[in-house]
KEKE-3310 file (N, C-alpha, C; in steps of 0.2 Angstrom, whole numbers, plus 5000, padded with zeros to 4 digits):
npx = (5088:5078:5083:5095:5092:5084:5095:5101:5097:5104:5114:5114:5117:5110:5104:5099:5091:5081:5073:5059:5051:5049:5031:5023:5010:4996:4997:4988:4987:4988:4976:4966:4968:4967:4952:4945:4941:4940:4956:4955:4943:4949:4953:4968:4974:4984:4998:5004:5005:5005:4991:4990:4997:5012:5025:5023:5034:5043:5039:5040:5054:5059:5055:5062:5074:5075:5082:5093:5097:5107:5117:5127:5121:5127:5136:5140:5130:5129:5122:5109:5115:5120:5107:5101:5112:5110:5097:5097:5107:5119:5135:5140:5147:5139:5129:5121:5114:5101:5091:5077:5072:5074:5083:5094:5093:5097:5110:5115:5114:5123:5135:5139:5134:5138:5137:5140:5134:5121:5105:5092:5074:5058:5043:5028:5035:5042:5044:5056:5067:5069:5071:5083:5092:5091:5095:5110:5113:5113:5108:5091:5084:5068:5058:5045:5030:5023:5009:5005:5016:5032:5043:5053:5061:5062:5068:5081:5086:5087:5101:5113:5131:5135:5126:5125:5116:5101:5086:5073:5059:5049:5036:5030:5027:5019:5009:5008:5010:5018:5033:5038:5051:5060:5060:5066:5079:5084:5083:5094:5106:5108:5110:5125:5140:5145:5135:5124:5112:5098:5087:5073:5064:5054:5040:5040:5038:5024:5022:5015:5020:5025:5029:5040:5054:5070:5082:5093:5100:5107:5118:5131:5133:5129:5137:5134:5121:5111:5100:5086:5078:5064:5059:5047:5033:5026:5032:5029:5036:5037:5037:5051:5060:5069:5079:5086:5100:5108:5120:5134:5151:5161:5154:5144:5154:5158:5145:5144:5154:5150:5138:5129:5136:5131:5117:5106:5095:5097:5085:5079:5086:5086:5071:5071:5078:5071:5058:5061:5061:5049:5037:5026:5018:5021:5014:5002:5000:5001:4991:4979:4981:4980:4967:4961:4965:4957:4944:4944:4945:4935:4923:4927:4925:4910:4905:4909:4922:4938:4954:4970:4976:4985:5000:5005:5004:4993:4982:4978:4966:4955:4945:4943:4939:4951:4956:4944:4939:4947:4947:4933:4932:4942:4935:4927:4935:4943:4959:4967:4978:4983:4990:4992:5006:5014:5011:4998:4984:4971:4969:4968:4978:4975:4978:4979:4967:4960:4947:4935:4940:4941:4929:4921:4929:4926:4911:4912:4918:4910:4900:4905:4908:4895:4891:4889)
npy = (5214:5206:5205:5197:5185:5181:5179:5168:5155:5152:5148:5134:5118:5117:5104:5101:5112:5108:5098:5091:5091:5076:5071:5066:5055:5062:5069:5063:5075:5085:5085:5085:5097:5107:5104:5105:5092:5080:5070:5058:5053:5052:5042:5034:5029:5030:5027:5015:5010:4999:4991:4985:4991:4991:4978:4969:4962:4970:4983:4980:4979:4992:4999:4994:4999:5012:5017:5018:5031:5041:5036:5035:5028:5010:5012:5002:4994:4981:4970:4969:4966:4953:4946:4948:4941:4928:4924:4927:4919:4925:4936:4946:4957:4959:4967:4983:4996:5007:5022:5019:5010:5021:5026:5017:5016:5028:5029:5020:5028:5039:5032:5025:5034:5048:5064:5062:5049:5039:5032:5020:5018:5012:5018:5023:5019:5018:5036:5040:5034:5043:5055:5052:5050:5062:5071:5069:5072:5065:5057:5053:5039:5033:5020:5015:5008:4991:4985:4991:4987:4982:4983:4972:4967:4979:4987:4981:4983:4995:4999:5008:5014:5024:5020:5017:5012:5003:5004:4994:4988:4976:4967:4980:4998:5012:5002:4991:4978:4960:4953:4938:4928:4922:4928:4941:4935:4929:4942:4951:4943:4947:4959:4970:4967:4979:4987:4993:4983:4988:4982:4983:4979:4981:4977:4964:4955:4953:4943:4927:4911:4904:4914:4920:4929:4925:4932:4933:4922:4925:4933:4928:4923:4937:4950:4961:4966:4974:4972:4980:4981:4985:4989:4995:4992:4978:4975:4986:4997:5009:5023:5022:5022:5012:5001:4990:4984:4971:4966:4962:4960:4969:4980:4984:4988:4999:5008:5009:5019:5031:5032:5040:5042:5037:5033:5026:5025:5021:5016:5011:5001:4993:4988:4984:4971:4966:4964:4956:4945:4941:4932:4929:4938:4944:4935:4937:4949:4946:4938:4946:4957:4948:4945:4958:4964:4955:4959:4973:4972:4966:4974:4984:4978:4977:4991:4994:4997:4996:4990:4987:4973:4968:4965:4970:4978:4987:4995:4999:5010:5013:5027:5039:5055:5058:5068:5075:5065:5061:5072:5071:5062:5064:5074:5067:5062:5052:5047:5044:5040:5051:5048:5055:5061:5049:5047:5042:5047:5046:5037:5030:5026:5014:5011:4995:4991:4988:4975:4984:4996:4995:4993:5007:5016:5010:5013:5026:5031:5024:5034:5045:5044:5044:5058:5073)
npz = (4942:4938:4924:4926:4932:4919:4911:4915:4909:4896:4900:4903:4893:4877:4875:4888:4890:4882:4888:4892:4908:4917:4921:4933:4940:4947:4963:4978:4990:4982:4972:4982:4987:4975:4972:4981:4990:5002:5007:5011:5004:4991:4977:4971:4956:4948:4945:4945:4959:4973:4978:4990:4998:5008:5010:5023:5032:5028:5033:5046:5047:5045:5056:5066:5062:5065:5075:5069:5060:5062:5056:5041:5027:5021:5009:4999:4999:5007:5012:5005:4992:4996:4997:4985:4978:4981:4980:4966:4961:4956:4956:4970:4963:4952:4954:4953:4964:4965:4966:4966:4950:4940:4942:4939:4926:4922:4926:4917:4905:4908:4911:4899:4887:4876:4869:4855:4852:4848:4854:4856:4855:4860:4853:4863:4874:4892:4898:4902:4897:4885:4892:4900:4887:4882:4892:4892:4880:4869:4853:4847:4843:4838:4838:4828:4836:4837:4836:4850:4855:4857:4842:4838:4827:4819:4827:4829:4816:4815:4823:4822:4816:4828:4837:4855:4866:4869:4874:4881:4888:4898:4905:4894:4898:4895:4890:4894:4888:4883:4877:4872:4879:4873:4860:4864:4867:4856:4850:4857:4854:4841:4841:4840:4851:4855:4859:4870:4878:4887:4898:4904:4918:4927:4930:4932:4943:4941:4933:4927:4933:4924:4913:4919:4922:4913:4913:4922:4919:4907:4908:4906:4892:4886:4887:4885:4892:4904:4916:4923:4939:4952:4969:4969:4964:4964:4976:4986:4989:4985:4990:4996:4985:4979:4970:4959:4948:4938:4930:4918:4927:4924:4916:4926:4936:4929:4928:4943:4945:4942:4950:4963:4980:4991:4985:4989:5002:5020:5026:5014:5011:5021:5022:5009:5008:5018:5011:4999:5003:5007:5002:5004:5003:4991:4983:4986:4982:4967:4965:4969:4959:4947:4948:4948:4936:4928:4932:4929:4914:4911:4914:4904:4893:4896:4895:4881:4877:4869:4875:4879:4882:4896:4905:4915:4931:4928:4917:4899:4892:4880:4877:4870:4870:4880:4888:4893:4899:4909:4917:4921:4929:4939:4946:4952:4962:4958:4952:4937:4925:4911:4896:4884:4881:4881:4865:4864:4865:4866:4876:4892:4906:4919:4935:4943:4956:4972:4973:4978:4973:4960:4956:4959:4950:4938:4939:4938:4927:4918:4922:4916:4904:4899:4899:4890)
capx = (5086:5075:5087:5101:5087:5084:5103:5105:5095:5108:5120:5112:5116:5103:5100:5095:5085:5075:5070:5052:5052:5043:5026:5021:5003:4994:4998:4982:4986:4987:4971:4962:4970:4963:4946:4941:4941:4943:4959:4952:4939:4951:4956:4973:4975:4988:5004:5005:5008:5003:4985:4990:5002:5019:5027:5023:5041:5048:5038:5044:5060:5060:5054:5067:5080:5073:5087:5102:5096:5111:5123:5125:5120:5133:5137:5141:5124:5132:5116:5106:5118:5120:5102:5099:5117:5107:5091:5096:5113:5125:5139:5139:5149:5134:5124:5121:5108:5099:5086:5073:5076:5074:5092:5099:5092:5100:5117:5118:5116:5128:5140:5140:5132:5141:5134:5142:5131:5113:5102:5086:5069:5051:5036:5024:5040:5043:5046:5062:5071:5070:5075:5090:5095:5090:5099:5117:5114:5114:5102:5086:5080:5063:5056:5036:5027:5020:5003:5006:5023:5040:5044:5061:5066:5064:5074:5088:5088:5090:5105:5119:5139:5135:5121:5128:5113:5095:5081:5068:5054:5046:5032:5030:5025:5012:5004:5007:5013:5023:5036:5042:5058:5062:5061:5072:5086:5085:5086:5099:5110:5108:5113:5132:5142:5147:5129:5122:5104:5096:5081:5068:5059:5049:5034:5040:5035:5017:5020:5014:5027:5027:5032:5044:5060:5076:5088:5099:5107:5108:5124:5137:5132:5127:5141:5132:5116:5110:5094:5084:5071:5062:5055:5042:5028:5024:5035:5026:5042:5038:5040:5059:5065:5075:5079:5094:5101:5112:5126:5142:5154:5163:5149:5143:5159:5158:5140:5146:5158:5144:5134:5130:5140:5123:5110:5100:5096:5097:5078:5076:5089:5083:5065:5071:5082:5065:5053:5063:5061:5043:5037:5018:5016:5021:5011:4995:5000:5000:4984:4975:4983:4978:4960:4959:4966:4951:4939:4944:4944:4925:4920:4929:4920:4904:4905:4911:4928:4944:4958:4976:4979:4990:5003:5008:4998:4989:4978:4978:4959:4955:4941:4940:4941:4954:4957:4938:4935:4951:4945:4928:4935:4946:4931:4923:4941:4947:4964:4971:4984:4981:4996:4994:5013:5015:5008:4992:4979:4963:4968:4971:4981:4973:4982:4973:4965:4957:4940:4932:4945:4942:4921:4922:4932:4921:4906:4914:4920:4903:4895:4910:4906:4887:4891:4891)
capy = (5208:5201:5203:5193:5178:5177:5178:5160:5150:5150:5145:5128:5117:5116:5097:5101:5116:5106:5094:5092:5088:5071:5075:5059:5055:5067:5067:5064:5080:5091:5085:5088:5105:5109:5102:5105:5085:5075:5067:5051:5051:5051:5035:5035:5023:5033:5028:5008:5008:4992:4994:4980:4994:4987:4971:4968:4962:4977:4990:4979:4981:4999:5000:4991:5003:5020:5021:5019:5035:5046:5034:5035:5020:5006:5014:4995:4988:4973:4964:4970:4962:4948:4943:4947:4935:4921:4923:4925:4914:4931:4938:4953:4962:4959:4973:4990:4999:5013:5025:5016:5007:5026:5028:5012:5018:5035:5027:5017:5033:5043:5029:5024:5038:5055:5067:5059:5044:5037:5027:5017:5015:5012:5023:5021:5016:5023:5041:5041:5033:5048:5059:5051:5052:5071:5074:5067:5076:5059:5057:5049:5034:5030:5016:5014:5002:4986:4983:4994:4983:4983:4979:4969:4967:4986:4989:4979:4985:5003:5001:5013:5013:5027:5017:5013:5009:5001:5004:4989:4985:4968:4970:4988:5003:5012:4998:4982:4973:4957:4950:4932:4929:4919:4934:4945:4932:4930:4950:4952:4939:4950:4965:4970:4968:4986:4990:4988:4982:4988:4978:4986:4973:4985:4974:4957:4951:4952:4938:4921:4908:4901:4918:4922:4932:4920:4936:4932:4916:4927:4937:4924:4925:4941:4954:4968:4965:4976:4972:4985:4979:4989:4987:5001:4989:4973:4975:4992:5002:5015:5030:5024:5023:5008:4997:4988:4982:4966:4967:4958:4963:4975:4984:4985:4992:5008:5011:5011:5023:5036:5031:5044:5036:5035:5035:5021:5027:5016:5012:5009:4994:4988:4988:4980:4965:4961:4963:4953:4939:4940:4928:4927:4945:4944:4931:4938:4954:4944:4935:4952:4959:4945:4947:4965:4964:4952:4964:4979:4970:4964:4980:4989:4975:4979:4997:4994:5000:4994:4991:4984:4967:4970:4959:4974:4980:4993:4992:5006:5009:5018:5031:5044:5062:5056:5073:5076:5059:5061:5078:5071:5055:5068:5080:5063:5060:5046:5050:5040:5043:5053:5047:5057:5061:5043:5047:5040:5053:5043:5032:5032:5020:5014:5006:4989:4992:4982:4974:4990:5002:4993:4995:5014:5018:5010:5017:5034:5030:5023:5042:5051:5042:5046:5065:5075)
capz = (4946:4933:4918:4929:4931:4912:4908:4917:4905:4891:4903:4902:4886:4872:4877:4895:4889:4878:4892:4894:4914:4918:4925:4938:4942:4951:4971:4982:4992:4977:4971:4989:4987:4971:4971:4989:4993:5008:5005:5012:4998:4985:4975:4966:4952:4941:4945:4947:4965:4974:4984:4996:5004:5008:5013:5031:5034:5026:5038:5053:5047:5046:5063:5069:5059:5066:5079:5066:5055:5061:5051:5033:5024:5018:5001:4995:5000:5007:5015:5000:4986:4996:4997:4979:4975:4983:4974:4958:4958:4954:4961:4971:4959:4947:4954:4954:4967:4963:4969:4962:4944:4936:4944:4934:4919:4921:4927:4911:4900:4910:4909:4892:4880:4875:4863:4849:4851:4848:4858:4853:4861:4856:4853:4869:4880:4897:4896:4907:4892:4882:4896:4900:4883:4882:4897:4889:4872:4862:4848:4849:4838:4842:4833:4828:4840:4833:4840:4854:4860:4853:4835:4840:4820:4817:4833:4828:4810:4816:4826:4818:4820:4833:4843:4861:4870:4867:4880:4881:4893:4896:4901:4894:4901:4899:4888:4897:4881:4883:4873:4874:4881:4867:4855:4867:4868:4849:4848:4860:4850:4834:4843:4842:4857:4857:4859:4876:4880:4894:4899:4910:4921:4932:4932:4931:4949:4941:4927:4930:4934:4917:4910:4924:4916:4915:4911:4927:4916:4901:4906:4903:4886:4885:4892:4884:4895:4909:4917:4930:4942:4956:4973:4971:4963:4968:4984:4990:4992:4979:4993:4997:4980:4979:4964:4957:4940:4935:4923:4917:4933:4921:4915:4932:4938:4926:4931:4949:4945:4942:4955:4970:4984:4995:4982:4993:5008:5024:5029:5009:5010:5026:5019:5003:5012:5021:5006:4994:5007:5009:4997:5004:5001:4983:4980:4986:4976:4960:4964:4968:4952:4942:4948:4946:4927:4924:4933:4925:4908:4910:4914:4898:4888:4896:4892:4874:4877:4867:4880:4878:4886:4902:4909:4922:4937:4926:4910:4896:4890:4874:4879:4865:4873:4886:4893:4895:4903:4915:4921:4925:4934:4944:4949:4957:4967:4955:4949:4933:4920:4904:4893:4878:4881:4877:4861:4866:4867:4867:4881:4899:4909:4926:4939:4947:4962:4976:4970:4979:4970:4954:4955:4960:4945:4933:4939:4938:4921:4915:4922:4913:4897:4897:4900:4884)
cpx = (5084:5079:5092:5098:5086:5090:5106:5104:5100:5114:5120:5113:5109:5100:5097:5089:5080:5071:5064:5052:5046:5040:5024:5014:5002:4992:4990:4980:4985:4980:4965:4962:4964:4955:4942:4938:4943:4950:4957:4946:4942:4954:4961:4975:4977:4996:5007:5008:5004:4997:4984:4994:5008:5020:5027:5030:5046:5046:5040:5051:5064:5060:5060:5073:5080:5079:5094:5101:5102:5118:5122:5125:5125:5131:5138:5135:5124:5127:5111:5107:5118:5114:5101:5105:5113:5103:5091:5102:5118:5128:5139:5143:5147:5131:5126:5116:5108:5092:5080:5076:5076:5082:5096:5098:5096:5107:5119:5119:5121:5134:5143:5138:5136:5136:5134:5138:5124:5111:5095:5081:5063:5046:5032:5028:5039:5048:5054:5069:5074:5073:5082:5094:5096:5095:5109:5117:5114:5108:5097:5085:5073:5060:5048:5035:5023:5015:5003:5013:5027:5042:5052:5064:5066:5069:5082:5089:5090:5096:5111:5126:5138:5130:5126:5123:5105:5091:5076:5064:5051:5045:5033:5027:5025:5006:5002:5008:5017:5026:5039:5048:5062:5064:5065:5076:5088:5088:5093:5106:5112:5110:5121:5134:5144:5142:5126:5114:5101:5088:5077:5063:5054:5043:5034:5038:5028:5016:5020:5021:5029:5030:5038:5052:5067:5083:5094:5104:5109:5116:5131:5137:5132:5131:5139:5123:5115:5100:5091:5079:5070:5059:5049:5035:5025:5025:5032:5029:5042:5039:5047:5061:5071:5074:5087:5095:5106:5115:5131:5147:5158:5160:5146:5148:5159:5153:5141:5150:5154:5138:5135:5134:5135:5117:5105:5101:5095:5091:5077:5079:5087:5077:5065:5073:5075:5060:5054:5061:5053:5039:5027:5015:5016:5016:5003:4995:4999:4994:4978:4975:4979:4968:4957:4958:4959:4945:4937:4943:4936:4923:4921:4924:4914:4902:4908:4916:4933:4949:4964:4977:4984:4993:5007:5003:4994:4986:4977:4971:4959:4946:4937:4944:4945:4955:4950:4936:4940:4949:4937:4928:4938:4941:4927:4928:4943:4954:4966:4976:4983:4990:4996:5001:5017:5014:5003:4986:4972:4963:4970:4973:4978:4976:4977:4974:4964:4950:4937:4935:4941:4933:4920:4924:4927:4914:4907:4916:4913:4899:4899:4907:4899:4887:4891:4894)
cpy = (5203:5199:5196:5186:5175:5176:5171:5156:5149:5148:5138:5124:5116:5110:5098:5106:5115:5100:5096:5088:5082:5074:5067:5059:5059:5066:5069:5071:5085:5091:5087:5096:5109:5109:5102:5098:5083:5070:5059:5048:5051:5045:5037:5029:5026:5031:5021:5007:5001:4993:4991:4985:4990:4981:4972:4968:4967:4983:4987:4980:4987:5001:4998:4995:5010:5022:5022:5025:5041:5043:5034:5029:5017:5008:5009:4992:4982:4968:4964:4965:4956:4942:4942:4942:4929:4919:4922:4922:4919:4932:4944:4958:4962:4965:4979:4993:5005:5017:5025:5014:5014:5027:5023:5014:5025:5034:5025:5023:5037:5039:5027:5029:5045:5057:5066:5053:5043:5033:5025:5015:5016:5016:5019:5017:5021:5029:5043:5038:5040:5054:5058:5053:5058:5073:5074:5071:5072:5060:5052:5045:5031:5026:5015:5007:4997:4985:4985:4993:4985:4979:4977:4969:4975:4990:4987:4981:4993:5005:5004:5014:5018:5026:5014:5010:5008:5001:4999:4987:4979:4967:4978:4992:5009:5007:4992:4976:4968:4953:4943:4931:4926:4923:4939:4942:4933:4938:4952:4948:4943:4957:4966:4971:4975:4990:4987:4989:4983:4987:4980:4980:4975:4981:4965:4953:4949:4946:4931:4918:4905:4906:4921:4923:4926:4925:4934:4927:4919:4930:4934:4924:4931:4949:4961:4971:4969:4974:4976:4981:4985:4985:4991:4997:4985:4973:4981:4995:5008:5021:5029:5024:5019:5003:4994:4985:4976:4967:4961:4962:4968:4982:4988:4990:5000:5011:5013:5016:5030:5037:5036:5039:5033:5036:5030:5022:5020:5011:5009:5002:4991:4985:4982:4973:4961:4960:4957:4945:4936:4938:4928:4934:4947:4940:4933:4945:4952:4941:4941:4956:4955:4946:4953:4966:4962:4957:4969:4977:4969:4970:4985:4985:4978:4986:4999:4997:4997:4996:4986:4978:4968:4964:4963:4974:4985:4990:5000:5004:5015:5021:5037:5050:5060:5061:5075:5071:5059:5067:5076:5065:5059:5072:5074:5060:5054:5048:5044:5043:5044:5051:5048:5060:5055:5043:5041:5044:5051:5039:5034:5027:5019:5009:5001:4991:4985:4981:4981:4995:5001:4995:5003:5017:5016:5012:5024:5035:5029:5031:5047:5049:5045:5053:5068:5082)
cpz = (4942:4927:4919:4929:4924:4909:4909:4912:4899:4895:4902:4895:4883:4873:4882:4894:4886:4882:4894:4901:4914:4923:4928:4938:4947:4958:4973:4986:4987:4974:4976:4988:4981:4969:4977:4991:4999:5005:5005:5006:4991:4982:4969:4963:4945:4942:4948:4953:4968:4979:4989:5001:5001:5011:5020:5034:5033:5031:5046:5053:5048:5054:5067:5067:5062:5070:5076:5060:5056:5058:5046:5032:5021:5010:4997:4994:5002:5008:5009:4993:4989:4996:4989:4976:4977:4979:4967:4956:4953:4958:4964:4966:4953:4948:4955:4958:4965:4966:4965:4955:4939:4936:4940:4927:4916:4922:4920:4906:4901:4909:4902:4886:4881:4870:4855:4848:4851:4854:4856:4858:4857:4857:4858:4874:4885:4894:4899:4901:4887:4886:4898:4895:4881:4885:4894:4882:4867:4858:4849:4843:4841:4836:4834:4832:4835:4838:4849:4859:4855:4846:4835:4831:4818:4821:4831:4822:4810:4819:4820:4821:4826:4838:4848:4866:4866:4873:4879:4887:4891:4904:4900:4896:4898:4895:4889:4893:4884:4877:4876:4874:4876:4861:4859:4867:4862:4848:4851:4856:4845:4837:4842:4848:4860:4860:4866:4877:4886:4896:4906:4913:4927:4935:4930:4937:4947:4935:4930:4929:4928:4911:4914:4919:4919:4913:4916:4922:4909:4901:4905:4895:4882:4889:4891:4887:4902:4909:4923:4932:4947:4962:4974:4968:4967:4977:4988:4992:4988:4983:4996:4993:4982:4973:4964:4950:4942:4929:4923:4923:4929:4918:4922:4936:4936:4928:4939:4951:4945:4946:4960:4976:4989:4992:4984:4998:5014:5026:5021:5008:5012:5023:5014:5005:5015:5015:5001:4996:5009:5005:4997:5002:4993:4981:4980:4981:4970:4959:4965:4962:4947:4942:4944:4939:4924:4926:4929:4917:4905:4911:4908:4893:4889:4893:4884:4872:4873:4874:4877:4883:4890:4904:4914:4927:4934:4919:4906:4892:4885:4876:4874:4866:4880:4891:4896:4902:4909:4920:4924:4931:4940:4948:4954:4963:4963:4951:4945:4928:4913:4900:4885:4875:4878:4869:4859:4868:4868:4872:4887:4902:4917:4930:4941:4955:4967:4973:4971:4974:4962:4951:4955:4953:4940:4933:4938:4931:4917:4915:4916:4906:4893:4897:4892:4884)
residu = (UNK:UNK:UNK:UNK:UNK:UNK:UNK:UNK:UNK:UNK:UNK:UNK:UNK:UNK:UNK:UNK:UNK:UNK:UNK:UNK:UNK:UNK:UNK:UNK:UNK:UNK:UNK:UNK:UNK:UNK:UNK:UNK:UNK:UNK:UNK:UNK:UNK:UNK:UNK:UNK:UNK:UNK:UNK:UNK:UNK:UNK:UNK:UNK:UNK:UNK:UNK:UNK:UNK:UNK:UNK:UNK:UNK:UNK:UNK:UNK:UNK:UNK:UNK:UNK:UNK:UNK:UNK:UNK:UNK:UNK:UNK:UNK:UNK:UNK:UNK:UNK:UNK:UNK:UNK:UNK:UNK:UNK:UNK:UNK:UNK:UNK:UNK:UNK:UNK:UNK:UNK:UNK:UNK:UNK:UNK:UNK:UNK:UNK:UNK:UNK:UNK:UNK:UNK:UNK:UNK:UNK:UNK:UNK:UNK:UNK:UNK:UNK:UNK:UNK:UNK:UNK:UNK:UNK:UNK:UNK:UNK:UNK:UNK:UNK:UNK:UNK:UNK:UNK:UNK:UNK:UNK:UNK:UNK:UNK:UNK:UNK:UNK:UNK:UNK:UNK:UNK:UNK:UNK:UNK:UNK:UNK:UNK:UNK:UNK:UNK:UNK:UNK:UNK:UNK:UNK:UNK:UNK:UNK:UNK:UNK:UNK:UNK:UNK:UNK:UNK:UNK:UNK:UNK:UNK:UNK:UNK:UNK:UNK:UNK:UNK:UNK:UNK:UNK:UNK:UNK:UNK:UNK:UNK:UNK:UNK:UNK:UNK:UNK:UNK:UNK:UNK:UNK:UNK:UNK:UNK:UNK:UNK:UNK:UNK:UNK:UNK:UNK:UNK:UNK:UNK:UNK:UNK:UNK:UNK:UNK:UNK:UNK:UNK:UNK:UNK:UNK:UNK:UNK:UNK:UNK:UNK:UNK:UNK:UNK:UNK:UNK:UNK:UNK:UNK:UNK:UNK:UNK:UNK:UNK:UNK:UNK:UNK:UNK:UNK:UNK:UNK:UNK:UNK:UNK:UNK:UNK:UNK:UNK:UNK:UNK:UNK:UNK:UNK:UNK:UNK:UNK:UNK:UNK:UNK:UNK:UNK:UNK:UNK:UNK:UNK:UNK:UNK:UNK:UNK:UNK:UNK:UNK:UNK:UNK:UNK:UNK:UNK:UNK:UNK:UNK:UNK:UNK:UNK:UNK:UNK:UNK:UNK:UNK:UNK:UNK:UNK:UNK:UNK:UNK:UNK:UNK:UNK:UNK:UNK:UNK:UNK:UNK:UNK:UNK:UNK:UNK:UNK:UNK:UNK:UNK:UNK:UNK:UNK:UNK:UNK:UNK:UNK:UNK:UNK:UNK:UNK:UNK:UNK:UNK:UNK:UNK:UNK:UNK:UNK:UNK:UNK:UNK:UNK:UNK:UNK:UNK:UNK:UNK:UNK:UNK:UNK:UNK:UNK:UNK:UNK:UNK:UNK:UNK:UNK:UNK:UNK:UNK:UNK:UNK:UNK:UNK:UNK:UNK:UNK:UNK:UNK:UNK:UNK:UNK:UNK:UNK:UNK:UNK:UNK:UNK:UNK:UNK)
# end
């Protein structure tokens, strides 16, 4: 029996066997079990979730849809695409719906990459880019970061004849860096049309108005652009896993061919339709986030810590022995995110919380730093 199990490993191709699974932020329940803490006493600031919870309009919409769970969801996402079309000025054929924006990223890789191709991404970029490339068996081209952000010139120069996709985030996770849109626009114009630029805008709702993304207006000029967005962050729907992408209709149509027929569940689409219209909740989320970023930055400055100014709902801070500090915080019931796997072994990434959350974290961090 044991020999039979051992023999199954080689059935998987080498590129799959080499995948290191994505490790998310530590769950509250797991932390409570391991450390003997009450779940109610644990503060999670690890996964960039919205500390305000979910959009009230989304929650009301979910309650009204509970009697419809015996039906399959609308595989075409008609209502959600109609709302997105109206708000973004695009046609329904421009959209791809996903089980979170991760799904959009993976659909792009599955639709356009083969093992004969290469794909480009930056160091300190979202780990799912590398995982999506590895799952296909394509070649990785990792570009050194520039001040913890994306070096667009180096990225453009790295394009090879076999390059099919460039993954790019703005703002970037886990560093929180932001690239001015004019620079990204010039970059896409330099990229050969045969190369797909997949632009990840998961944290775009947290940008101030003067930095708001203009990318929906670029599709007419850049048919090789795919933009992914999510409702997991500012909209507070992380537990439902719903995201979307927009692209030239020909590109979207190919991506929809490899999409699972019902990849977004019914409650997720119902909630998404309501949350997108909940402008008051988004404005409050942005306000709380901006204040929280300032509170954390001031705390880090007081503690003499280097941090990366962030445009997301998180901030990366350099603490030295990040593994020790992470464990010390965990024992106090405060979960943050170590990011050694992103090439940043001395940093922790901390999600912005409510004022009391931020204060509790800073106090625990000060105690952890003081311990020898």
